[in-house]
C-alpha positions in Angstrom: -0.4 0.1 0.0 1.0 3.8 -1.1 2.4 6.1 2.4 -1.0 8.0 1.4 -3.0 5.0 2.1 -1.0 3.3 4.9 -2.3 2.1 8.1 0.1 4.5 9.9 -1.4 7.4 8.5 -4.9 6.6 8.2 -7.4 7.3 11.5 -10.3 4.8 12.0 -12.8 7.9 11.9 -11.6 9.0 8.6 -13.0 5.9 7.0 -16.7 5.9 6.3 -16.7 1.9 6.1 -15.1 2.1 10.1 -16.4 5.3 11.3 -19.3 6.4 9.4 -23.0 5.2 9.0 -22.4 2.7 6.7 -25.7 1.3 8.0 -27.9 3.4 6.2 -28.5 1.9 3.0 -32.2 3.1 2.5 -32.5 6.8 3.5 -36.1 8.0 4.7 -36.3 11.7 4.2 -39.3 11.6 6.3 -37.1 10.6 9.0 -34.9 13.1 11.2 -32.7 10.4 12.5 -32.0 9.7 8.7 -31.7 13.3 7.8 -29.6 13.7 10.7 -27.4 11.2 9.6 -26.5 12.3 6.2 -26.4 15.5 6.8 -23.6 15.1 9.4 -21.5 12.6 6.9 -21.8 15.7 4.6 -20.1 18.0 6.7 -17.8 15.3 7.8 -16.7 14.7 4.3 -15.8 18.3 4.0 -13.5 17.6 6.7 -12.2 14.7 5.3 -11.3 16.5 2.5 -9.2 19.0 3.9 -7.4 16.3 5.5 -6.8 14.1 1.9 -5.4 17.8 1.0 -2.9 18.2 3.7 -2.0 14.2 3.6 -1.5 14.4 -0.4 -4.1 12.0 -1.3 -5.4 12.2 -4.7 -7.5 10.0 -7.1 -8.4 6.1 -5.2 -6.7 7.2 -2.3 -8.9 10.4 -1.0 -11.3 9.9 1.6 -13.4 12.5 1.7 -15.8 11.7 -1.5 -17.5 8.6 -0.3 -18.9 10.5 2.7 -21.4 12.4 0.4 -21.5 9.7 -2.6 -22.5 7.0 -0.6 -25.8 9.0 0.3 -25.6 10.4 -4.0 -24.4 13.7 -3.1 -21.9 15.0 -5.3 -19.5 17.6 -4.5 -19.5 20.2 -7.2 -17.2 23.1 -5.8 -15.1 23.2 -2.6 -15.3 26.7 -1.1 -12.1 27.9 0.4 -10.2 30.2 2.6 -9.0 33.0 0.7 -5.7 33.4 2.5 -4.5 29.5 3.3 -6.7 28.0 0.8 -7.8 25.4 2.8 -11.2 23.8 2.4 -13.7 25.4 4.2 -17.1 24.2 3.0 -18.3 22.6 -0.2 -21.5 22.5 -1.8 -23.0 19.2 -2.4 -25.5 18.2 -5.2 -28.0 15.3 -4.6 -28.1 13.0 -7.3 -30.2 10.0 -7.0 -29.7 6.7 -9.3 -32.2 6.4 -12.4 -33.8 3.3 -10.8 -34.9 5.4 -7.6 -38.3 5.5 -7.5 -39.9 9.5 -6.3 -39.5 10.4 -2.9 -42.8 10.8 -0.8 -44.5 14.3 -0.3 -42.8 15.9 2.6 -39.7 13.6 2.4 -37.8 15.0 -0.6 -33.8 15.5 -0.2 -32.6 18.7 -1.2 -31.0 19.4 -4.5 -28.4 21.3 -2.7 -26.5 20.9 1.1 -23.5 23.9 1.7 -22.0 22.4 4.3 -19.4 24.1 6.3 -16.6 22.1 8.8 -15.7 23.0 12.1 -12.0 24.3 13.4 -9.4 21.9 12.3 -5.7 22.4 14.4 -3.6 21.3 12.1 -0.5 23.1 10.7 -2.3 24.4 7.3 -5.6 25.4 9.2 -4.9 26.3 12.7 -3.8 29.7 12.0 -6.8 31.2 9.8 -9.3 28.7 12.3 -8.5 30.3 15.1 -8.7 33.7 13.8 -12.0 33.4 12.7 -12.7 31.8 15.9 -11.7 34.9 17.7 -14.1 37.0 15.1 -16.9 34.5 16.6 -15.9 35.4 20.3 -15.7 39.0 19.8 -18.9 38.7 17.9 -17.8 39.9 14.5 -18.1 37.0 12.6 -19.9 39.0 9.7 -16.5 41.2 9.6 -14.8 37.9 8.3 -13.9 36.9 4.6 -15.0 33.7 5.6 -18.9 34.7 6.1 -18.3 37.6 3.3 -17.4 35.2 0.8 -19.5 31.6 2.0 -22.5 34.4 1.9 -21.9 35.6 -1.5 -21.7 31.7 -2.6 -25.2 30.8 -1.2 -26.7 33.4 -2.5 -25.4 33.2 -5.9 -26.8 29.1 -5.8 -29.9 30.6 -5.0 -30.2 32.6 -7.5 -29.1 29.9 -9.3 -32.0 27.5 -8.0 -34.5 28.5 -5.3 -34.5 28.6 -1.6 -36.1 25.5 -1.0 -33.7 23.5 -3.0 -30.9 24.2 -0.8 -30.2 23.5 3.0 -27.3 24.9 5.1 -25.2 22.6 7.6 -22.6 23.3 9.8 -20.3 21.8 12.7 -19.0 23.9 15.0 -17.6 26.9 13.8 -18.7 25.9 11.0 -22.2 25.8 12.7 -21.8 29.5 13.7 -20.9 30.6 10.1 -24.3 28.5 8.5 -26.5 30.0 11.3 -25.1 33.6 10.6 -25.5 33.3 7.0 -28.9 31.6 7.7 -30.1 34.7 9.9 -28.8 37.0 7.6 -31.1 35.6 4.7 -34.0 35.1 6.7 -33.8 39.2 8.0 -32.6 40.7 5.0 -34.6 38.5 2.3 -37.3 36.3 4.1 -35.4 33.2 2.6 -36.0 30.5 5.6 -33.2 28.2 4.3 -33.4 24.3 6.0 -30.1 24.5 8.5 -28.6 21.8 10.4 -26.2 23.6 13.0 -24.2 20.4 15.1 -22.4 21.7 18.3 -23.2 25.1 17.4 -20.4 27.0 19.6 -22.3 29.7 22.2 -19.6 31.7 23.5 -20.6 32.7 26.9 -20.2 32.3 30.6 -21.0 27.7 31.1 -23.9 28.3 33.1 -25.5 25.1 32.6 -22.6 23.4 34.3 -23.7 25.3 37.8 -25.6 22.5 39.7 -28.0 25.1 41.3 -31.0 25.9 39.1 -31.8 29.0 42.0 -28.1 30.0 40.9 -28.4 29.8 37.3 -31.8 31.9 37.4 -30.1 34.5 39.5 -27.0 34.9 37.0 -29.6 35.0 33.8 -31.7 37.5 35.7 -28.7 39.1 36.9 -27.2 39.2 33.0 -30.8 39.9 31.1 -31.2 43.4 33.8 -27.9 44.2 32.4 -28.0 43.7 28.9 -31.3 45.4 28.9 -30.4 48.4 30.2 -27.4 48.5 27.3 -29.3 47.4 24.4 -32.5 48.9 24.9 -32.1 51.5 22.3 -31.5 48.8 19.7 -34.6 47.4 18.1 -35.6 43.9 18.6 -35.2 41.7 14.7 -37.0 38.5 16.3 -40.2 39.2 13.9 -38.3 38.8 10.8 -36.4 36.0 12.3 -39.7 33.8 13.6 -40.6 32.3 10.5 -37.1 30.7 10.6 -36.9 27.6 12.6 -33.0 25.9 12.3 -32.2 22.0 13.7 -29.5 22.6 16.6 -28.0 19.2 17.9 -26.1 19.8 20.9 -25.0 17.5 24.0 -25.0 19.2 27.7 -21.6 18.1 28.3 -20.6 20.5 25.3 -19.1 23.4 26.8 -18.9 25.4 23.6 -22.8 24.8 22.8 -24.5 23.3 25.8 -25.9 27.0 26.4 -28.2 26.7 23.9 -29.8 24.5 25.8 -30.5 27.0 29.1 -30.8 29.7 26.5 -34.3 28.4 25.1 -35.1 27.1 28.6 -34.8 30.8 30.1 -36.8 32.0 27.7 -39.3 29.6 28.0 -39.3 30.5 31.2 -39.8 34.3 30.9 -42.1 34.0 28.3 -44.3 32.0 31.2 -44.0 34.7 33.3 -45.4 37.1 29.7 -41.4 39.1 30.5 -40.2 37.3 26.8 -40.3 40.5 24.8 -37.8 42.1 27.6 -35.8 39.0 27.4 -35.3 38.7 23.8 -33.7 42.2 24.1 -31.9 41.2 27.0 -30.9 38.3 25.6 -29.0 39.9 22.3 -25.6 40.5 24.0 -23.7 37.9 26.0 -21.1 39.4 28.6 -18.2 38.2 26.4 -19.3 40.1 23.6 -21.1 43.4 24.9 -18.3 45.8 24.4 -18.6 45.3 20.8 -22.5 45.1 20.4 -22.8 48.3 22.2 -20.0 50.5 19.9 -20.8 48.6 16.3 -24.4 47.7 16.9 -23.8 44.0 16.3 -26.0 41.4 17.5 -25.3 38.3 19.0 -25.1 35.4 16.9 -27.2 33.3 19.5 -30.1 35.4 19.5 -32.6 33.4 18.0 -36.4 33.6 18.9 -36.9 29.8 16.9 -35.4 26.6 17.1 -35.8 22.6 16.7 -33.3 22.0 19.5 -32.3 18.4 19.1 -30.2 17.1 22.7 -28.2 14.1 22.9 -28.7 12.3 26.0 -26.2 9.7 25.7 -23.8 10.1 28.9 -20.7 11.9 28.3 -19.6 13.2 31.7 -15.7 14.5 31.5 -15.8 13.6 27.8 -15.7 17.1 26.2 -13.8 16.0 23.0 -16.8 13.4 22.4 -19.6 15.6 23.6 -18.4 18.3 20.9 -18.0 15.4 18.2 -19.4 15.5 15.1 -19.4 11.3 15.1 -22.5 11.2 17.7 -24.9 12.6 15.3 -25.1 9.7 13.1 -25.1 7.0 16.1 -27.7 4.4 16.1 -29.4 5.0 19.7 -33.0 6.2 21.2 -31.2 9.0 23.5 -32.8 12.2 21.4 -35.1 14.3 22.9 -36.6 17.5 20.3 -37.8 20.2 21.4 -39.2 23.2 19.2 -39.2 26.8 20.9 -40.8 29.8 19.0 -41.3 33.0 21.0 -42.7 36.2 19.6 
């Protein structure tokens, strides 16, 4: 075997037939479990395609394509960072076999999926990925070239096709990128793109790791009062965003994404008190991003009035890497909980 394909250079998680959902031979597009597994695989394919480039794997040695082509999605364009030329995303087109019967109503696959990978701490990608992570932490993702270029790509594809034909997806930093693009399209063009967000980052103090419910509520109330006073002059965009309901896949043991669980539960609690209109404005800022919000009028990425929140309930105490990992979203178990949130 060539050095490109030697077992010393391959990791089991890169090989679809060992680490991927190879068991899913017949996809039922009416089932969320199937859709979740397929879309997560496409995102994984973006990671592996970048890894192929780093390892110099070409042709039959490439490991990335099978992660999408197994489900009849074919990469028609790689999206690259303009500085380091690394693959940050891809446009996949669905091309079913000619013998496949038409899908049932309500269960049609997307014609296109635009998927984004997350932070990849390897020599070629580390610098630009961490730079974009910093932009996200400072609530300035919209100022990054990755966001601007990716948004233009999505808009160009919409112009060629239709919004209903296109899904967005991403993991970690890539989920933040897909989230920001989806929000922009919903607010400014009223395009409610189907969006799958795996372990989206919510960068603030990890209140969900506090065991005392009373302390958690008190901290949220204090934060809400502070940010409400500082953001009262800003308009609330929830009216335009409410029809857009992205899917968020989160794990309570994931320190970077678990805050979404508390965010929506807190808004639900405030709504039960008739106070969610104030809470929605207060929630626009996290303390980590507040100075930039006030100075430039930026809006925190986590502000959402609507979402399907899918939680993986499988115990992963002390396992941050597993809890933040993409592989968990194609696991075959029944430990899932889904909640739909939609606030005024």
